[in-house]
mmCIF file of the N, C-alpha and C atoms, coordinates in Angstrom:
data_MODEL
# 
_entry.id   MODEL 
# 
loop_
_atom_site.group_PDB 
_atom_site.id 
_atom_site.type_symbol 
_atom_site.label_atom_id 
_atom_site.label_alt_id 
_atom_site.label_comp_id 
_atom_site.label_asym_id 
_atom_site.label_entity_id 
_atom_site.label_seq_id 
_atom_site.pdbx_PDB_ins_code 
_atom_site.Cartn_x 
_atom_site.Cartn_y 
_atom_site.Cartn_z 
_atom_site.occupancy 
_atom_site.B_iso_or_equiv 
_atom_site.pdbx_formal_charge 
_atom_site.auth_seq_id 
_atom_site.auth_comp_id 
_atom_site.auth_asym_id 
_atom_site.auth_atom_id 
_atom_site.pdbx_PDB_model_num 
ATOM 1   N N  . MET A 1 1  ? -18.360 50.716 -25.825 1.00 0.00 ? 1  MET A N  1 
ATOM 2   C CA . MET A 1 1  ? -19.314 51.401 -25.575 1.00 0.00 ? 1  MET A CA 1 
ATOM 3   C C  . MET A 1 1  ? -20.626 51.185 -26.098 1.00 0.00 ? 1  MET A C  1 
ATOM 4   N N  . ILE A 1 2  ? -20.545 50.793 -27.561 1.00 0.00 ? 2  ILE A N  1 
ATOM 5   C CA . ILE A 1 2  ? -21.897 50.188 -28.298 1.00 0.00 ? 2  ILE A CA 1 
ATOM 6   C C  . ILE A 1 2  ? -22.159 49.149 -27.819 1.00 0.00 ? 2  ILE A C  1 
ATOM 7   N N  . LYS A 1 3  ? -21.270 48.726 -27.548 1.00 0.00 ? 3  LYS A N  1 
ATOM 8   C CA . LYS A 1 3  ? -21.448 46.895 -27.136 1.00 0.00 ? 3  LYS A CA 1 
ATOM 9   C C  . LYS A 1 3  ? -22.418 47.018 -25.914 1.00 0.00 ? 3  LYS A C  1 
ATOM 10  N N  . ILE A 1 4  ? -21.664 47.805 -24.670 1.00 0.00 ? 4  ILE A N  1 
ATOM 11  C CA . ILE A 1 4  ? -22.427 47.520 -23.653 1.00 0.00 ? 4  ILE A CA 1 
ATOM 12  C C  . ILE A 1 4  ? -23.799 48.020 -23.478 1.00 0.00 ? 4  ILE A C  1 
ATOM 13  N N  . ILE A 1 5  ? -23.891 49.346 -24.064 1.00 0.00 ? 5  ILE A N  1 
ATOM 14  C CA . ILE A 1 5  ? -25.424 50.161 -23.999 1.00 0.00 ? 5  ILE A CA 1 
ATOM 15  C C  . ILE A 1 5  ? -26.508 48.853 -24.814 1.00 0.00 ? 5  ILE A C  1 
ATOM 16  N N  . SER A 1 6  ? -25.790 48.707 -26.085 1.00 0.00 ? 6  SER A N  1 
ATOM 17  C CA . SER A 1 6  ? -27.051 47.504 -26.637 1.00 0.00 ? 6  SER A CA 1 
ATOM 18  C C  . SER A 1 6  ? -27.165 46.445 -25.800 1.00 0.00 ? 6  SER A C  1 
ATOM 19  N N  . THR A 1 7  ? -26.168 45.703 -24.969 1.00 0.00 ? 7  THR A N  1 
ATOM 20  C CA . THR A 1 7  ? -26.321 44.607 -24.356 1.00 0.00 ? 7  THR A CA 1 
ATOM 21  C C  . THR A 1 7  ? -27.417 45.069 -22.953 1.00 0.00 ? 7  THR A C  1 
ATOM 22  N N  . CYS A 1 8  ? -27.259 46.328 -22.224 1.00 0.00 ? 8  CYS A N  1 
ATOM 23  C CA . CYS A 1 8  ? -28.132 46.706 -21.492 1.00 0.00 ? 8  CYS A CA 1 
ATOM 24  C C  . CYS A 1 8  ? -29.170 46.885 -21.726 1.00 0.00 ? 8  CYS A C  1 
ATOM 25  N N  . LYS A 1 9  ? -29.646 47.367 -23.241 1.00 0.00 ? 9  LYS A N  1 
ATOM 26  C CA . LYS A 1 9  ? -31.238 47.464 -23.641 1.00 0.00 ? 9  LYS A CA 1 
ATOM 27  C C  . LYS A 1 9  ? -31.346 46.080 -23.559 1.00 0.00 ? 9  LYS A C  1 
ATOM 28  N N  . TYR A 1 10 ? -30.803 45.533 -24.402 1.00 0.00 ? 10 TYR A N  1 
ATOM 29  C CA . TYR A 1 10 ? -31.203 43.627 -24.108 1.00 0.00 ? 10 TYR A CA 1 
ATOM 30  C C  . TYR A 1 10 ? -31.803 43.078 -23.182 1.00 0.00 ? 10 TYR A C  1 
ATOM 31  N N  . ILE A 1 11 ? -30.882 43.491 -22.119 1.00 0.00 ? 11 ILE A N  1 
ATOM 32  C CA . ILE A 1 11 ? -31.267 42.673 -20.679 1.00 0.00 ? 11 ILE A CA 1 
ATOM 33  C C  . ILE A 1 11 ? -32.301 43.222 -20.156 1.00 0.00 ? 11 ILE A C  1 
ATOM 34  N N  . SER A 1 12 ? -32.881 44.587 -20.267 1.00 0.00 ? 12 SER A N  1 
ATOM 35  C CA . SER A 1 12 ? -33.699 45.689 -19.661 1.00 0.00 ? 12 SER A CA 1 
ATOM 36  C C  . SER A 1 12 ? -34.870 44.345 -20.440 1.00 0.00 ? 12 SER A C  1 
ATOM 37  N N  . TYR A 1 13 ? -34.700 44.773 -21.897 1.00 0.00 ? 13 TYR A N  1 
ATOM 38  C CA . TYR A 1 13 ? -35.876 44.220 -22.467 1.00 0.00 ? 13 TYR A CA 1 
ATOM 39  C C  . TYR A 1 13 ? -36.255 42.607 -22.184 1.00 0.00 ? 13 TYR A C  1 
ATOM 40  N N  . LYS A 1 14 ? -35.379 41.712 -21.702 1.00 0.00 ? 14 LYS A N  1 
ATOM 41  C CA . LYS A 1 14 ? -35.461 40.531 -21.309 1.00 0.00 ? 14 LYS A CA 1 
ATOM 42  C C  . LYS A 1 14 ? -36.092 40.445 -19.760 1.00 0.00 ? 14 LYS A C  1 
ATOM 43  N N  . ILE A 1 15 ? -35.890 41.503 -19.195 1.00 0.00 ? 15 ILE A N  1 
ATOM 44  C CA . ILE A 1 15 ? -36.609 42.149 -17.615 1.00 0.00 ? 15 ILE A CA 1 
ATOM 45  C C  . ILE A 1 15 ? -38.248 42.356 -18.146 1.00 0.00 ? 15 ILE A C  1 
ATOM 46  N N  . MET A 1 16 ? -37.837 43.239 -19.052 1.00 0.00 ? 16 MET A N  1 
ATOM 47  C CA . MET A 1 16 ? -39.509 43.326 -19.156 1.00 0.00 ? 16 MET A CA 1 
ATOM 48  C C  . MET A 1 16 ? -40.372 42.622 -20.083 1.00 0.00 ? 16 MET A C  1 
ATOM 49  N N  . SER A 1 17 ? -39.485 41.540 -20.582 1.00 0.00 ? 17 SER A N  1 
ATOM 50  C CA . SER A 1 17 ? -40.863 40.472 -21.255 1.00 0.00 ? 17 SER A CA 1 
ATOM 51  C C  . SER A 1 17 ? -40.961 39.205 -19.922 1.00 0.00 ? 17 SER A C  1 
ATOM 52  N N  . VAL A 1 18 ? -39.774 39.345 -19.121 1.00 0.00 ? 18 VAL A N  1 
ATOM 53  C CA . VAL A 1 18 ? -40.757 38.062 -17.786 1.00 0.00 ? 18 VAL A CA 1 
ATOM 54  C C  . VAL A 1 18 ? -41.337 39.032 -16.963 1.00 0.00 ? 18 VAL A C  1 
ATOM 55  N N  . PHE A 1 19 ? -41.057 40.188 -17.007 1.00 0.00 ? 19 PHE A N  1 
ATOM 56  C CA . PHE A 1 19 ? -42.055 41.086 -15.913 1.00 0.00 ? 19 PHE A CA 1 
ATOM 57  C C  . PHE A 1 19 ? -43.546 40.470 -16.509 1.00 0.00 ? 19 PHE A C  1 
ATOM 58  N N  . ILE A 1 20 ? -43.323 40.779 -17.911 1.00 0.00 ? 20 ILE A N  1 
ATOM 59  C CA . ILE A 1 20 ? -44.762 40.865 -18.116 1.00 0.00 ? 20 ILE A CA 1 
ATOM 60  C C  . ILE A 1 20 ? -45.601 39.730 -18.499 1.00 0.00 ? 20 ILE A C  1 
ATOM 61  N N  . MET A 1 21 ? -44.965 38.734 -18.838 1.00 0.00 ? 21 MET A N  1 
ATOM 62  C CA . MET A 1 21 ? -45.498 37.349 -18.372 1.00 0.00 ? 21 MET A CA 1 
ATOM 63  C C  . MET A 1 21 ? -45.464 37.210 -17.314 1.00 0.00 ? 21 MET A C  1 
ATOM 64  N N  . ILE A 1 22 ? -45.246 37.242 -15.920 1.00 0.00 ? 22 ILE A N  1 
ATOM 65  C CA . ILE A 1 22 ? -45.432 37.310 -14.686 1.00 0.00 ? 22 ILE A CA 1 
ATOM 66  C C  . ILE A 1 22 ? -46.931 37.856 -14.393 1.00 0.00 ? 22 ILE A C  1 
ATOM 67  N N  . VAL A 1 23 ? -46.830 39.152 -14.743 1.00 0.00 ? 23 VAL A N  1 
ATOM 68  C CA . VAL A 1 23 ? -47.865 39.738 -15.079 1.00 0.00 ? 23 VAL A CA 1 
ATOM 69  C C  . VAL A 1 23 ? -49.112 39.517 -15.581 1.00 0.00 ? 23 VAL A C  1 
ATOM 70  N N  . MET A 1 24 ? -48.906 38.991 -16.671 1.00 0.00 ? 24 MET A N  1 
ATOM 71  C CA . MET A 1 24 ? -50.152 37.973 -17.546 1.00 0.00 ? 24 MET A CA 1 
ATOM 72  C C  . MET A 1 24 ? -50.858 36.602 -16.495 1.00 0.00 ? 24 MET A C  1 
ATOM 73  N N  . VAL A 1 25 ? -49.803 36.064 -16.117 1.00 0.00 ? 25 VAL A N  1 
ATOM 74  C CA . VAL A 1 25 ? -50.119 34.804 -14.930 1.00 0.00 ? 25 VAL A CA 1 
ATOM 75  C C  . VAL A 1 25 ? -50.543 35.605 -14.036 1.00 0.00 ? 25 VAL A C  1 
ATOM 76  N N  . LEU A 1 26 ? -50.214 36.294 -13.364 1.00 0.00 ? 26 LEU A N  1 
ATOM 77  C CA . LEU A 1 26 ? -51.160 36.794 -12.058 1.00 0.00 ? 26 LEU A CA 1 
ATOM 78  C C  . LEU A 1 26 ? -52.376 37.328 -12.701 1.00 0.00 ? 26 LEU A C  1 
ATOM 79  N N  . SER A 1 27 ? -52.239 37.940 -13.609 1.00 0.00 ? 27 SER A N  1 
ATOM 80  C CA . SER A 1 27 ? -53.824 38.203 -14.109 1.00 0.00 ? 27 SER A CA 1 
ATOM 81  C C  . SER A 1 27 ? -55.024 37.389 -14.345 1.00 0.00 ? 27 SER A C  1 
ATOM 82  N N  . GLN A 1 28 ? -54.218 36.306 -14.730 1.00 0.00 ? 28 GLN A N  1 
ATOM 83  C CA . GLN A 1 28 ? -55.088 35.410 -15.013 1.00 0.00 ? 28 GLN A CA 1 
ATOM 84  C C  . GLN A 1 28 ? -55.688 34.589 -13.809 1.00 0.00 ? 28 GLN A C  1 
ATOM 85  N N  . LEU A 1 29 ? -54.616 34.263 -12.830 1.00 0.00 ? 29 LEU A N  1 
ATOM 86  C CA . LEU A 1 29 ? -54.795 33.759 -11.406 1.00 0.00 ? 29 LEU A CA 1 
ATOM 87  C C  . LEU A 1 29 ? -56.209 34.530 -10.650 1.00 0.00 ? 29 LEU A C  1 
ATOM 88  N N  . SER A 1 30 ? -55.671 36.211 -11.145 1.00 0.00 ? 30 SER A N  1 
ATOM 89  C CA . SER A 1 30 ? -56.710 37.326 -10.043 1.00 0.00 ? 30 SER A CA 1 
ATOM 90  C C  . SER A 1 30 ? -58.261 36.824 -11.105 1.00 0.00 ? 30 SER A C  1 
ATOM 91  N N  . ASN A 1 31 ? -58.582 36.845 -12.300 1.00 0.00 ? 31 ASN A N  1 
ATOM 92  C CA . ASN A 1 31 ? -59.815 36.597 -12.513 1.00 0.00 ? 31 ASN A CA 1 
ATOM 93  C C  . ASN A 1 31 ? -60.411 35.227 -12.803 1.00 0.00 ? 31 ASN A C  1 
ATOM 94  N N  . VAL A 1 32 ? -59.231 34.280 -12.101 1.00 0.00 ? 32 VAL A N  1 
ATOM 95  C CA . VAL A 1 32 ? -60.130 33.149 -11.927 1.00 0.00 ? 32 VAL A CA 1 
ATOM 96  C C  . VAL A 1 32 ? -60.375 33.007 -10.029 1.00 0.00 ? 32 VAL A C  1 
ATOM 97  N N  . THR A 1 33 ? -59.968 33.894 -9.331  1.00 0.00 ? 33 THR A N  1 
ATOM 98  C CA . THR A 1 33 ? -60.423 33.968 -8.434  1.00 0.00 ? 33 THR A CA 1 
ATOM 99  C C  . THR A 1 33 ? -60.932 35.063 -7.720  1.00 0.00 ? 33 THR A C  1 
ATOM 100 N N  . LEU A 1 34 ? -60.594 36.281 -8.480  1.00 0.00 ? 34 LEU A N  1 
ATOM 101 C CA . LEU A 1 34 ? -61.438 37.648 -7.948  1.00 0.00 ? 34 LEU A CA 1 
ATOM 102 C C  . LEU A 1 34 ? -61.873 38.085 -9.450  1.00 0.00 ? 34 LEU A C  1 
ATOM 103 N N  . ALA A 1 35 ? -63.018 37.479 -10.139 1.00 0.00 ? 35 ALA A N  1 
ATOM 104 C CA . ALA A 1 35 ? -63.516 38.183 -11.240 1.00 0.00 ? 35 ALA A CA 1 
ATOM 105 C C  . ALA A 1 35 ? -63.534 39.620 -11.020 1.00 0.00 ? 35 ALA A C  1 
ATOM 106 N N  . ASN A 1 36 ? -64.577 40.091 -10.339 1.00 0.00 ? 36 ASN A N  1 
ATOM 107 C CA . ASN A 1 36 ? -64.946 41.186 -10.807 1.00 0.00 ? 36 ASN A CA 1 
ATOM 108 C C  . ASN A 1 36 ? -64.157 42.191 -9.770  1.00 0.00 ? 36 ASN A C  1 
ATOM 109 N N  . GLU A 1 37 ? -63.027 41.854 -8.843  1.00 0.00 ? 37 GLU A N  1 
ATOM 110 C CA . GLU A 1 37 ? -62.528 43.100 -7.864  1.00 0.00 ? 37 GLU A CA 1 
ATOM 111 C C  . GLU A 1 37 ? -61.394 43.166 -8.330  1.00 0.00 ? 37 GLU A C  1 
ATOM 112 N N  . SER A 1 38 ? -60.986 42.268 -9.083  1.00 0.00 ? 38 SER A N  1 
ATOM 113 C CA . SER A 1 38 ? -59.047 42.656 -9.464  1.00 0.00 ? 38 SER A CA 1 
ATOM 114 C C  . SER A 1 38 ? -59.147 43.044 -10.878 1.00 0.00 ? 38 SER A C  1 
ATOM 115 N N  . PHE A 1 39 ? -58.168 44.028 -11.315 1.00 0.00 ? 39 PHE A N  1 
ATOM 116 C CA . PHE A 1 39 ? -58.220 44.402 -12.537 1.00 0.00 ? 39 PHE A CA 1 
ATOM 117 C C  . PHE A 1 39 ? -56.370 45.099 -12.471 1.00 0.00 ? 39 PHE A C  1 
ATOM 118 N N  . VAL A 1 40 ? -55.885 44.627 -13.731 1.00 0.00 ? 40 VAL A N  1 
ATOM 119 C CA . VAL A 1 40 ? -54.593 44.391 -13.990 1.00 0.00 ? 40 VAL A CA 1 
ATOM 120 C C  . VAL A 1 40 ? -54.112 45.459 -15.023 1.00 0.00 ? 40 VAL A C  1 
ATOM 121 N N  . THR A 1 41 ? -53.530 46.557 -15.066 1.00 0.00 ? 41 THR A N  1 
ATOM 122 C CA . THR A 1 41 ? -53.159 47.485 -16.117 1.00 0.00 ? 41 THR A CA 1 
ATOM 123 C C  . THR A 1 41 ? -51.950 47.428 -16.388 1.00 0.00 ? 41 THR A C  1 
ATOM 124 N N  . LEU A 1 42 ? -51.354 47.219 -17.368 1.00 0.00 ? 42 LEU A N  1 
ATOM 125 C CA . LEU A 1 42 ? -49.940 47.378 -17.697 1.00 0.00 ? 42 LEU A CA 1 
ATOM 126 C C  . LEU A 1 42 ? -49.601 48.544 -18.565 1.00 0.00 ? 42 LEU A C  1 
ATOM 127 N N  . ASP A 1 43 ? -48.816 49.643 -18.507 1.00 0.00 ? 43 ASP A N  1 
ATOM 128 C CA . ASP A 1 43 ? -48.460 50.711 -19.391 1.00 0.00 ? 43 ASP A CA 1 
ATOM 129 C C  . ASP A 1 43 ? -47.253 50.500 -19.647 1.00 0.00 ? 43 ASP A C  1 
ATOM 130 N N  . ILE A 1 44 ? -46.653 50.576 -20.553 1.00 0.00 ? 44 ILE A N  1 
ATOM 131 C CA . ILE A 1 44 ? -44.936 50.593 -21.198 1.00 0.00 ? 44 ILE A CA 1 
ATOM 132 C C  . ILE A 1 44 ? -45.092 51.789 -22.104 1.00 0.00 ? 44 ILE A C  1 
ATOM 133 N N  . SER A 1 45 ? -44.985 53.108 -21.352 1.00 0.00 ? 45 SER A N  1 
ATOM 134 C CA . SER A 1 45 ? -44.288 54.265 -22.478 1.00 0.00 ? 45 SER A CA 1 
ATOM 135 C C  . SER A 1 45 ? -42.868 54.618 -22.005 1.00 0.00 ? 45 SER A C  1 
ATOM 136 N N  . LYS A 1 46 ? -41.866 54.645 -23.331 1.00 0.00 ? 46 LYS A N  1 
ATOM 137 C CA . LYS A 1 46 ? -40.706 55.161 -23.047 1.00 0.00 ? 46 LYS A CA 1 
ATOM 138 C C  . LYS A 1 46 ? -39.666 54.769 -21.793 1.00 0.00 ? 46 LYS A C  1 
ATOM 139 N N  . GLY A 1 47 ? -39.555 53.288 -21.918 1.00 0.00 ? 47 GLY A N  1 
ATOM 140 C CA . GLY A 1 47 ? -39.055 52.004 -21.046 1.00 0.00 ? 47 GLY A CA 1 
ATOM 141 C C  . GLY A 1 47 ? -39.635 52.202 -19.672 1.00 0.00 ? 47 GLY A C  1 
ATOM 142 N N  . SER A 1 48 ? -40.572 52.924 -19.202 1.00 0.00 ? 48 SER A N  1 
ATOM 143 C CA . SER A 1 48 ? -41.181 52.905 -17.764 1.00 0.00 ? 48 SER A CA 1 
ATOM 144 C C  . SER A 1 48 ? -42.576 52.025 -17.750 1.00 0.00 ? 48 SER A C  1 
ATOM 145 N N  . ILE A 1 49 ? -42.629 51.234 -16.754 1.00 0.00 ? 49 ILE A N  1 
ATOM 146 C CA . ILE A 1 49 ? -43.417 50.208 -16.383 1.00 0.00 ? 49 ILE A CA 1 
ATOM 147 C C  . ILE A 1 49 ? -44.477 50.855 -15.308 1.00 0.00 ? 49 ILE A C  1 
ATOM 148 N N  . VAL A 1 50 ? -45.744 50.832 -15.623 1.00 0.00 ? 50 VAL A N  1 
ATOM 149 C CA . VAL A 1 50 ? -46.636 51.425 -14.292 1.00 0.00 ? 50 VAL A CA 1 
ATOM 150 C C  . VAL A 1 50 ? -47.701 50.084 -13.983 1.00 0.00 ? 50 VAL A C  1 
ATOM 151 N N  . ILE A 1 51 ? -47.866 49.593 -12.981 1.00 0.00 ? 51 ILE A N  1 
ATOM 152 C CA . ILE A 1 51 ? -48.895 48.424 -13.078 1.00 0.00 ? 51 ILE A CA 1 
ATOM 153 C C  . ILE A 1 51 ? -49.714 49.164 -12.573 1.00 0.00 ? 51 ILE A C  1 
ATOM 154 N N  . THR A 1 52 ? -50.990 48.659 -12.506 1.00 0.00 ? 52 THR A N  1 
ATOM 155 C CA . THR A 1 52 ? -51.924 49.477 -11.555 1.00 0.00 ? 52 THR A CA 1 
ATOM 156 C C  . THR A 1 52 ? -52.986 48.436 -11.398 1.00 0.00 ? 52 THR A C  1 
ATOM 157 N N  . SER A 1 53 ? -53.793 48.040 -9.884  1.00 0.00 ? 53 SER A N  1 
ATOM 158 C CA . SER A 1 53 ? -54.670 47.204 -10.026 1.00 0.00 ? 53 SER A CA 1 
ATOM 159 C C  . SER A 1 53 ? -54.816 47.605 -8.438  1.00 0.00 ? 53 SER A C  1 
ATOM 160 N N  . THR A 1 54 ? -56.250 46.996 -7.773  1.00 0.00 ? 54 THR A N  1 
ATOM 161 C CA . THR A 1 54 ? -56.929 47.115 -6.819  1.00 0.00 ? 54 THR A CA 1 
ATOM 162 C C  . THR A 1 54 ? -56.153 47.122 -5.481  1.00 0.00 ? 54 THR A C  1 
ATOM 163 N N  . GLY A 1 55 ? -55.602 48.478 -5.085  1.00 0.00 ? 55 GLY A N  1 
ATOM 164 C CA . GLY A 1 55 ? -54.973 48.460 -3.481  1.00 0.00 ? 55 GLY A CA 1 
ATOM 165 C C  . GLY A 1 55 ? -53.924 48.308 -3.774  1.00 0.00 ? 55 GLY A C  1 
ATOM 166 N N  . TYR A 1 56 ? -53.291 48.564 -5.202  1.00 0.00 ? 56 TYR A N  1 
ATOM 167 C CA . TYR A 1 56 ? -51.960 48.152 -5.409  1.00 0.00 ? 56 TYR A CA 1 
ATOM 168 C C  . TYR A 1 56 ? -51.325 49.066 -6.656  1.00 0.00 ? 56 TYR A C  1 
ATOM 169 N N  . SER A 1 57 ? -50.448 49.959 -6.311  1.00 0.00 ? 57 SER A N  1 
ATOM 170 C CA . SER A 1 57 ? -49.919 50.683 -7.513  1.00 0.00 ? 57 SER A CA 1 
ATOM 171 C C  . SER A 1 57 ? -48.440 50.919 -7.098  1.00 0.00 ? 57 SER A C  1 
ATOM 172 N N  . GLN A 1 58 ? -47.557 50.615 -8.213  1.00 0.00 ? 58 GLN A N  1 
ATOM 173 C CA . GLN A 1 58 ? -46.619 50.510 -8.479  1.00 0.00 ? 58 GLN A CA 1 
ATOM 174 C C  . GLN A 1 58 ? -45.745 51.443 -9.761  1.00 0.00 ? 58 GLN A C  1 
ATOM 175 N N  . GLY A 1 59 ? -44.803 52.233 -9.936  1.00 0.00 ? 59 GLY A N  1 
ATOM 176 C CA . GLY A 1 59 ? -44.031 53.003 -10.638 1.00 0.00 ? 59 GLY A CA 1 
ATOM 177 C C  . GLY A 1 59 ? -42.855 52.345 -10.781 1.00 0.00 ? 59 GLY A C  1 
ATOM 178 N N  . ASN A 1 60 ? -42.829 51.398 -11.988 1.00 0.00 ? 60 ASN A N  1 
ATOM 179 C CA . ASN A 1 60 ? -40.631 51.449 -11.962 1.00 0.00 ? 60 ASN A CA 1 
ATOM 180 C C  . ASN A 1 60 ? -40.142 52.222 -13.402 1.00 0.00 ? 60 ASN A C  1 
ATOM 181 N N  . SER A 1 61 ? -39.281 52.968 -13.353 1.00 0.00 ? 61 SER A N  1 
ATOM 182 C CA . SER A 1 61 ? -38.964 53.788 -14.580 1.00 0.00 ? 61 SER A CA 1 
ATOM 183 C C  . SER A 1 61 ? -37.735 53.758 -14.837 1.00 0.00 ? 61 SER A C  1 
ATOM 184 N N  . LYS A 1 62 ? -37.270 53.050 -15.829 1.00 0.00 ? 62 LYS A N  1 
ATOM 185 C CA . LYS A 1 62 ? -35.628 53.015 -16.353 1.00 0.00 ? 62 LYS A CA 1 
ATOM 186 C C  . LYS A 1 62 ? -34.994 53.923 -17.161 1.00 0.00 ? 62 LYS A C  1 
ATOM 187 N N  . GLU A 1 63 ? -34.075 54.676 -17.522 1.00 0.00 ? 63 GLU A N  1 
ATOM 188 C CA . GLU A 1 63 ? -34.208 55.456 -18.596 1.00 0.00 ? 63 GLU A CA 1 
ATOM 189 C C  . GLU A 1 63 ? -32.267 54.592 -18.803 1.00 0.00 ? 63 GLU A C  1 
ATOM 190 N N  . ILE A 1 64 ? -32.254 54.587 -20.128 1.00 0.00 ? 64 ILE A N  1 
ATOM 191 C CA . ILE A 1 64 ? -31.174 54.153 -20.429 1.00 0.00 ? 64 ILE A CA 1 
ATOM 192 C C  . ILE A 1 64 ? -29.792 55.485 -21.795 1.00 0.00 ? 64 ILE A C  1 
ATOM 193 N N  . PRO A 1 65 ? -29.167 55.940 -21.339 1.00 0.00 ? 65 PRO A N  1 
ATOM 194 C CA . PRO A 1 65 ? -28.530 57.212 -22.051 1.00 0.00 ? 65 PRO A CA 1 
ATOM 195 C C  . PRO A 1 65 ? -28.199 56.663 -23.553 1.00 0.00 ? 65 PRO A C  1 
# 
């Protein structure tokens, strides 16, 4: 049971890190193309990821017991 929970946490952290890398690349590209019109805000608290940019908003929360 403890092994399964730790594996789930590890997988979620890996997904979060890949997601953060993708967001960083996208923000770099948007900074190159749209310097003033686009901004990306990444907020991670208690396992929830919130991305906010111009005209785009998505909330994705995952809770592991």
